[in-house]
N, C-alpha and C positions, 0 to 999 in steps of 0.2 A: 504494500500500500504506500503510495507516494506521500512524502511529508510536505505540507504547505508551509512555506516560510514567509514571515513578515519581516520587513526592514524598518528598524527604528532609527531614523536619522539619515536623510539622503545627502551625505557629504561626499568628499573627494574619493575616499576609499570605497564607498558604496558604489560609485560609478564603475570603478575597476572590477569590483566583484560582480556587478550586474552584467558587464560585458563578458566576463569569463563564463558566467552561468549561461548567457545567451549562446556562447560557443558550444555549450554542451546540450543545447536545446531546452534549457530550463529558465524559469523566471521566478522572481518573488511574486507571491499572490497579492500581497498588500504592502503599502508603505505609509508610514506616519512621520510627522515632523511637528515641532513646536510651531512652525509656520506652515499652515496648510497649503499655501500657494506654492511653496517649495516642493511639497509632497506631490501636488498635482502636476507640476512641471516635470518632476522626476518620473512619475508614473507614465506620463505621455511620451517621454523620450525613451523609456525602457520597456514599454508594453506591459505595465503592471495593472492588474485588473481593479484592485481596490485602493481607495485613498481614505485615510481616517483623519478626523479632526485633531486627535492627539494620541499619545502612546496608549493611554488607558483604554481608549475605544478599540484600538487594534488588539490589545491583550485580552479584551473581553469577547472577541470574535471566536466562536467555537471552531470555525474553519481553519484558523491559524494554529498550527501545531508547535512551531518553533520560531524564535526570532533571532535575527542577527543585529548586533548593536555596535555600530561604527561611529558613535558620537565622540565628542572631545573627552579627554581623560576623566575629568571630574564627574561626568554624567554616567560613566560605566556602572558604578555601584548602585545609584538610585534606580536607574532604568532596568538593570538586570534584576534587582530585588523586586521591582514592580512586576516584571514579566514572570519571574518564578512564583511569586505569590498568586499570580493569575493562572498558574498551572502550565506554563509554556517552557519548553526546553530552550536553552540559551547558548548562543555562540557570541562571545563578547570580544571586541578587539583588544589588543594589548595596549597598555598594561591592564591586566585583569581588573584590578582596583588600584587605589592610591596607596593602600597600606595593608598589612597582614590582618588587622582586625576586621576590615571590610571584607577581605577575601574569605576569611573563616566564616563570617556570617552568611555570605552568599553560598558557600559550599554547604553549610549546615541547613539552609533553607532547601536547597536542591535535594540533599540527602533525605530530609524529612518528607519530601513529596515524591521521592523516587524519580527525580527529573535529572536530565543531563545538563550540566553547565560546563563550558569549556572556553579556554582562551584561544583566540584565533591566531596562534603562533604558527604561521604557515611554514616557516623554515624547518620546523620539527618533522615535516613530512617530505622534505626533499630527499631524493634517493642518496645523494652523497652524504648528507647528514646522517641518515639512517645506517649507512655503512661504516661511519667513522668509529663507533665503539668497538666493532669487531676488528677493524684494521688496527686500531690502537692496541687492542689485546694481543694481536698477532705480532706486533712490534715490541712487545714486552711491557705494555701499559704506559700510562701517562703520570708523571710525577709533578709537572709544573706547566702552567699555561700562561702566556702573555697574550692578551687579545686587545685589539684596538679597532673601534668602529667610529671614525671621525667624519663629521659633516658640519659645515658651517650653518648654524641655525639663527644667525643674527637677523636674517631677513624675515623670520617667522616669529612675530611677537609672542604668541601663546607658548611657544617652546622655551621661552626665557622667563616665563612667569610661573613661579612655584605654586601659586594658588590655583593655577589652571592645570597642574600636573606636569608642568614643563621641566626641563632639565635633562641631563644626559642619562640618568638612571632609568626613568620611566619611558623615555622615547626610544632611543636606539640602543641604550645600554642593555636592554633586556635580551638582545640577540646574542652578544658574546656570553652573557650570564647563562642563557639557556644552553648554549653549546658546552660551556664549562660543566654545567650540571649533568648533561648527557654523558660526558667523559669521566667525570670524577665522582658523581653522585651527590647526595645532599651534603651541604657544608656543615661542619661542626660549629663554626663561628664565622661571622662576617664583620668586617670593619670597612668603613667608607670615609673617604675624604673628598670634599668638593671644593672647587675653585671657581668663583663667579667673576668673570671678566667682561670686557667690553664686547667680546664676540660670542658670549654664551656661557654655558656652564659645563665644566668638565668634572667627571667623577672618577 
């Protein structure tokens, strides 16, 4: 039985996902936005059948089985929580939430309702990433990793604003951290140092 997906937030990443889905012959069933006119425009451009006045209206639609949440970082937690409480499976863009407390609450709600909630960490499904742990094992294991993922974010204001979930850690830093976790497992301890400069935030 096919799963009917709803889209919560028609932003830049949502465009890319919609195009990829269309390449597979699939589409979102519905789209919701805090600005309905944006949802209507997105639906028209991507062949989406249903448009909702707001997120709660979409989450109350019995035809929607699961939702994809590509909103800006601070909205991931409240929107995911709302969707889970409405009984929907959830795929939420990275970062999953802004902190561990929020992440635990989201996972606890999903568990209590037997729902799937997952971070949209696409790199974890790349063939070469999936092969790395076995390759590393064949080479004798990994004892140390130095990873760097550097992009100039000075031209994107929200990526420099901590209150909007900006900064190196929650934006691009999750990619090398995810890779390190795949190769070394769960960390016993974590320490972080950040430097805020004119060109952004390095962690």
